[in-house]
LOVEXMI-676181 format. One line per 10 residues: number of its first residue (from 1); for each residue y, x, z of C-alpha. Coordinates in steps of 0.001 Angstrom, whole numbers, plus 500000, padded with zeros to 6 digits. Layout:
# residues N
NUM> Y:X:Z; ... .
This chain:
# residues 390
1> 950858:837934:902090; 948194:835870:903840; 945325:834802:901608; 943092:831908:902632; 939944:833284:904184; 941097:836906:903988; 940601:839245:906944; 942934:842074:907863; 943661:844188:910921; 947287:844298:912098 .
11> 948423:847927:912086; 949404:847911:915770; 946078:846519:917015; 942928:847975:915527; 940686:845743:917583; 942385:842504:916502; 942165:840793:913113; 943576:837630:911574; 942099:834991:909313; 944443:832367:907879 .
21> 943721:829221:905889; 945938:826835:903963; 943513:823946:904534; 941863:823126:907850; 938863:821853:905859; 938031:825511:905117; 937657:826266:908844; 934396:825824:910751; 935124:822946:913192; 932787:824246:915891 .
31> 934329:827710:915808; 937905:826353:915935; 937126:824072:918885; 935107:826683:920793; 938037:827841:922957; 939458:824362:923653; 939218:822349:926847; 937288:819057:926434; 940495:817068:927146; 942478:819073:924588 .
41> 942067:816555:921768; 945393:817212:920022; 944435:820815:919284; 940994:819981:917888; 939922:820540:914312; 939606:816752:913939; 943167:816027:915066; 944621:818806:912913; 942640:817308:910022; 944202:813899:910715 .
51> 947677:815398:910296; 946870:817392:907169; 944782:814763:905372; 947407:812061:905976; 950137:814343:904558; 952631:813575:907324; 956143:814408:906047; 954606:816368:903156; 954231:819365:905469; 952749:822666:904327 .
61> 950166:824280:906622; 948661:827571:907663; 945854:827669:910225; 945564:831001:912005; 942544:832414:913825; 942942:835664:915753; 939856:837731:916561; 939163:840536:918987; 936243:842208:917315; 933874:839375:916436 .
71> 935121:837056:919180; 937728:834358:918633; 940834:835147:920713; 943285:832430:919606; 943891:829560:917205; 947171:828044:916038; 948341:825705:913305; 951614:826470:911534; 953476:823804:909577; 956642:823652:907519 .
81> 958849:820575:907096; 962494:819598:906702; 964159:818793:910030; 967464:817310:911167; 968656:819924:913653; 970552:817293:915630; 967412:815256:916349; 967612:816035:920101; 971404:815874:920370; 973346:813062:922002 .
91> 976851:811841:922752; 979803:813419:920971; 977660:816020:919175; 975408:813385:917612; 978326:811113:916717; 980186:813962:915013; 977145:815118:913061; 976379:811540:911998; 979948:811172:910717; 979591:814304:908570 .
101> 976120:813290:907366; 977397:809959:906044; 979470:812020:903618; 977008:814874:903163; 973415:813669:903753; 971944:817193:903769; 974201:818408:906610; 972101:820243:909245; 968876:819253:907477; 966977:822519:907117 .
111> 963408:823671:906441; 961703:824758:909663; 958418:826626:910062; 956684:825613:913286; 953921:827078:915318; 952864:823503:915881; 951875:820378:914002; 954428:818146:912208; 954057:815447:914875; 955995:815044:918127 .
121> 953550:814215:920907; 954798:816765:923442; 951889:819170:922916; 951610:822670:921520; 948764:823704:919236; 948491:827377:920210; 945368:828125:922237; 944420:831547:923603; 940915:832332:924842; 940476:833517:928445 .
131> 940655:837294:928666; 942577:837747:925412; 945758:839829:925440; 948337:837037:925276; 951310:839312:924563; 949482:840865:921629; 948360:837451:920344; 951975:836246:920446; 953114:839338:918566; 950518:838645:915876 .
141> 951446:834955:915625; 955153:835782:915489; 954403:838028:912520; 952329:835280:910882; 955078:832697:911397; 957665:835107:909942; 955538:835538:906830; 954806:831819:906538; 958505:830988:906895; 959456:833494:904206 .
151> 956802:832197:901801; 957763:828536:902295; 961544:829043:902329; 961990:828061:905984; 965211:829400:907480; 964321:828566:911081; 961157:829450:913013; 960047:827474:916063; 957214:827539:918594; 956818:823987:919993 .
161> 956295:822260:922566; 955328:823962:925801; 954873:822711:929357; 956201:824913:932190; 952988:826904:932704; 952594:827536:928987; 956282:828273:928494; 956308:831097:931049; 953496:832821:929160; 955635:832874:925999 .
171> 958194:835295:927472; 957030:838110:925119; 958501:836150:922181; 961976:837129:923411; 961304:840634:922108; 960753:839089:918662; 964199:837468:918824; 963334:833947:919970; 965477:832031:922438; 964293:829196:924643 .
181> 965692:825650:924286; 964772:822397:926030; 962840:819664:924276; 962297:816170:925665; 960287:816032:928907; 956931:814279:928898; 955711:811632:931353; 952399:811729:933196; 950839:809367:935715; 948326:810955:938087 .
191> 945671:808316:938775; 944313:808099:942303; 943371:804408:942449; 939958:802899:941801; 941311:799596:940439; 944492:798134:938998; 944812:795834:942015; 944759:798894:944272; 947380:800575:942062; 949605:797490:942243 .
201> 949180:797113:946009; 950245:800742:946552; 953592:800130:944812; 956787:799688:946755; 957833:796047:946771; 960661:796297:944233; 958530:798011:941601; 955543:795746:942236; 957787:792706:941763; 958855:793939:938300 .
211> 955230:794281:937183; 954393:790855:938576; 957250:789264:936601; 955728:790625:933399; 952256:789496:934429; 953526:785959:935074; 955209:785901:931651; 951900:786991:930144; 950035:784145:931812; 952663:781497:931023 .
221> 952746:782320:927308; 949009:782689:926846; 949257:786371:925960; 945876:788074:925659; 944813:791699:925390; 942078:793259:923313; 940918:796842:923802; 939243:798064:920612; 937550:801347:919847; 937501:800788:916085 .
231> 941056:799761:915211; 940619:800398:911485; 940934:796709:910497; 944117:796461:912595; 945777:799602:911176; 948133:797800:908747; 949461:795536:911510; 949716:798381:914051; 951544:800516:911499; 954002:797701:910765 .
241> 954767:797388:914490; 955119:801182:914775; 957664:801034:911932; 959744:798578:913967; 959762:801034:916875; 960762:803919:914619; 963599:801876:913113; 965080:801800:916627; 964043:805272:917834; 966822:807472:919186 .
251> 964825:810678:918615; 962732:811153:915495; 961185:814387:914226; 958706:812758:911865; 957776:809321:910590; 954045:808767:910401; 952412:806887:907547; 949627:804325:907404; 947184:807051:906384; 947722:808790:909743 .
261> 946528:805719:911663; 943503:805306:909416; 942575:808984:909599; 942974:808997:913386; 940648:806025:913758; 938079:807510:911379; 938071:811112:912629; 938471:810661:916402; 935895:807864:916628; 935136:806893:920225 .
271> 937804:809308:921471; 940543:807044:920143; 941223:803346:920539; 943911:800695:920681; 945206:798199:923212; 946399:795090:921372; 948704:792426:922820; 947860:789161:921063; 949966:786004:921103; 948974:782888:919150 .
281> 946316:784904:917355; 948782:787546:916101; 949087:791136:917356; 952589:791365:918857; 952344:794869:920336; 949905:797764:920207; 949226:801071:921913; 947099:803773:920295; 945256:805879:922872; 943233:809085:922964 .
291> 940325:809344:925398; 939301:812678:926872; 936750:813067:929666; 939495:813161:932317; 942725:812418:930432; 943915:809306:928590; 946873:809841:926235; 949270:807035:925311; 949909:808368:921817; 951755:805685:919837 .
301> 953416:802316:920312; 954106:799376:918040; 956178:796325:919010; 957178:793071:917326; 960760:792935:918560; 961074:789261:917656; 958624:788569:920501; 959372:791491:922794; 961769:789779:925177; 960015:786411:925343 .
311> 956613:787775:926331; 957707:791048:927981; 955694:792756:925250; 956439:796393:926042; 956223:796170:929868; 952986:794199:929525; 951636:796724:927036; 952358:799636:929382; 950792:797660:932239; 947594:797241:930244 .
321> 947566:800913:929199; 947744:801909:932877; 944955:799435:933665; 942817:800865:930854; 943264:804429:932139; 942217:803284:935622; 939198:801413:934219; 938119:804602:932457; 938420:806528:935728; 940758:809055:934134 .
331> 942381:811659:936357; 945695:811211:934548; 947504:809209:931884; 949770:811178:929539; 952570:808765:928590; 954757:810663:926131; 958380:811674:925741; 960442:808477:925516; 961169:805222:927414; 961629:807173:930633 .
341> 963142:804383:932698; 960192:802058:932188; 957453:804682:932483; 958905:806147:935664; 958980:802638:937157; 955201:802613:936676; 954895:805778:938772; 954924:808472:936089; 956644:811791:936716; 958265:813996:934107 .
351> 957290:817497:933066; 959691:819677:931098; 958942:820811:927555; 960424:823882:925861; 960700:825149:922323; 961374:828730:921233; 963630:829142:918220; 964725:831900:915856; 966671:832004:912585; 965451:834459:909995 .
361> 969047:835506:909229; 970924:837312:911989; 974281:835552:911550; 972653:832114:911397; 970657:832971:914506; 973802:833882:916445; 975472:830643:915342; 972459:828487:916238; 972196:830091:919650; 975904:829460:920268 .
371> 975645:825732:919489; 972202:825294:921100; 973550:823512:924227; 974945:820747:921990; 971890:820503:919732; 969318:820823:922528; 970772:819158:925648; 968797:819129:928879; 967288:815700:929607; 966400:815088:933266 .
381> 965417:811477:933973; 965980:810332:937541; 962786:810643:939587; 961530:807527:941371; 959378:806957:944453; 957234:804136:943135; 954146:804294:945334; 954173:804388:949098; 951875:807398:949234; 954032:809431:946817 .
């Protein structure tokens, strides 16, 4: 059993040791962040603290630090929450499961232990230091996740969510019984323009025309934008708009609470902010952003759907998010895992995300693997050639 703050050497690796903590507050922030890239905000001690302090979905946590001798080799946050296994399904599979769930609400709702945070932003939270033995680190973390799952009653174990380069490095988990399944792809816009006007001019005519229609609607209706670093006073309104989005969301792992927005604003400071669309003095749409040295992340959206169509709220919001990333001279804008049609029309491209899954019981594992194509369908949005130079 893992005890908070305890140190032990895994029997198969004398030179490696593990420390595990139930509360991220017990971990030295500087030590945790020491192996992270400066743009890697969603793996930082501060961001993990946001999730745990806000008690998203009532998740349980274990924060694992792997050492090679005295040197930190890897960090990872584990979390446990109840999950609807059909959350990524679609079509007939989703319709059939929904029909059963109307009669039996707990159908395919199971406790899952993740190597990952209980939020779905298309990022993993496993980080391995350069030079560390990745296969051995994965073996250690697989063992830790097994133990955490057993202690918290989780029947399914899952490493989430990995981009192609990261996913290839997780191949050793197959020996621990995990199988690979697709998650939703993420969108990213590589920024190579020095101004928004230059970005707009580089668009092919059809795509530029769509942006201009939204810009004209903005001007005609007197829509204004505010970019704020401290969005604390606006959190209740932003959260209310986020709730409207979640009420309509096709895919939903978690539902954030107001505390998450407040904690994010307080703990990330100048590395977070909000773009607010204001009409008649009222915030009608909002985007919450993270600011790294070279990467801007479009983290969350809120929309007043009563005004969305009239003032082109969402297209105008995305337009302003792109403009903000260009103003900040970011190398890229990470745009998230939904609304593919719109984001790709702004020039974003998709990058696949994978999860690795295992059931703790052999029969359940075989069954889950058999139905995986229905529960985890491949999503491949149609690529677009938006800019003339692309």
